[in-house]
C-alpha positions, 0 to 999 in steps of 0.5 A, a space after each residue: 168450183 174447187 173441191 173444198 167449196 163444193 164439198 162444203 155444201 154436202 156437209 151435215 149442218 150443225 144442229 141450231 139447238 146445239 150450236 147456233 153460231 156453227 149453224 149460222 156459219 154454215 148457212 152463210 157459207 151455203 148462201 155464198 156458194 149457192 149465190 156463186 152457183 146462181 151466177 155461173 148458171 146465169 153466165 151459161 144461159 140457164 136462167 130458170 136454174 139460176 133463179 132457183 139457186 138465187 132463191 136457195 141462196 136467199 133462203 140460206 142467208 135467211 136461216 143464218 140471220 135467224 139463228 144470229 139474231 135469234 134472241 132479238 127475233 124470239 123477243 118479238 114473238 108473242 109467247 113461248 110457243 112461238 119462240 119454240 117454233 122459231 128455234 125448232 122449226 123456222 131457223 132449221 127449216 126456213 119454210 118457204 111458206 113463212 118466208 115473208 113472215 120471217 123477213 118481217 121478223 128480220 126487219 124488226 131486228 135491223 135488216 130493214 130492206 129484208 122483206 122487199 128483197 125477200 119478195 124478189 126471192 119469192 118471185 124468182 122462186 116462181 120464175 124457176 117453175 114457170 119461166 118467163 110469162 109475157 102475160 104475167 099470170 104465173 111469173 113476174 117476169 116477161 123475159 129472162 133479162 128481167 129475171 137476170 136483172 133481179 138475180 143480180 140485184 138480189 145477190 148483190 144485196 146478199 153479198 152486201 149483208 154478208 160483207 157489212 153485217 155478218 163477216 165481222 160478227 162471225 169473225 169475232 166468234 171465230 166462225 168466219 173461215 178461209 172458205 167463207 172469205 174465199 166464197 165471198 171474193 168469188 161472188 164479188 168477182 162474179 158480180 163486179 168483175 175486177 173489183 175486189 170487196 
């Protein structure tokens, strides 16, 4: 990974309470870069590591979307305490234990398939720790091929959401950078070699 993109993953995050759009922008870039890393691990045969990166990519995208849609999402919560939790805990931390709930909130904000893809991300998270499981007791995937297929589906959806719903919004706000564009093109290049998006 080129130095400038790799360094982007190690930069401090803007505080959502001070710069919600800046936070969303950085999280989108993180999602793209983690997705690229997932595909690079997958190409090398490190399926469990790739599953972990795919999960991290989806979690970063979730944080970005929560920040971008905070007004719409907060309006669906029933009370000031829950709204404060959203902005102070959910957006900056994106707790794995609350991902299904957060995905439902994003569905209500217009990301209709988000809960289904979040379920895939959580299954991949389990696969990262348990690996293939022919008995399906600890993992939803019997073999590496099943997990790899689901990763490609998840990361394609991530790229589509960024391309179709996030990029233009960040562009309007002056928060879409060359690093974002480069990372998105690199991701598409790995998902569909020879096809530019």
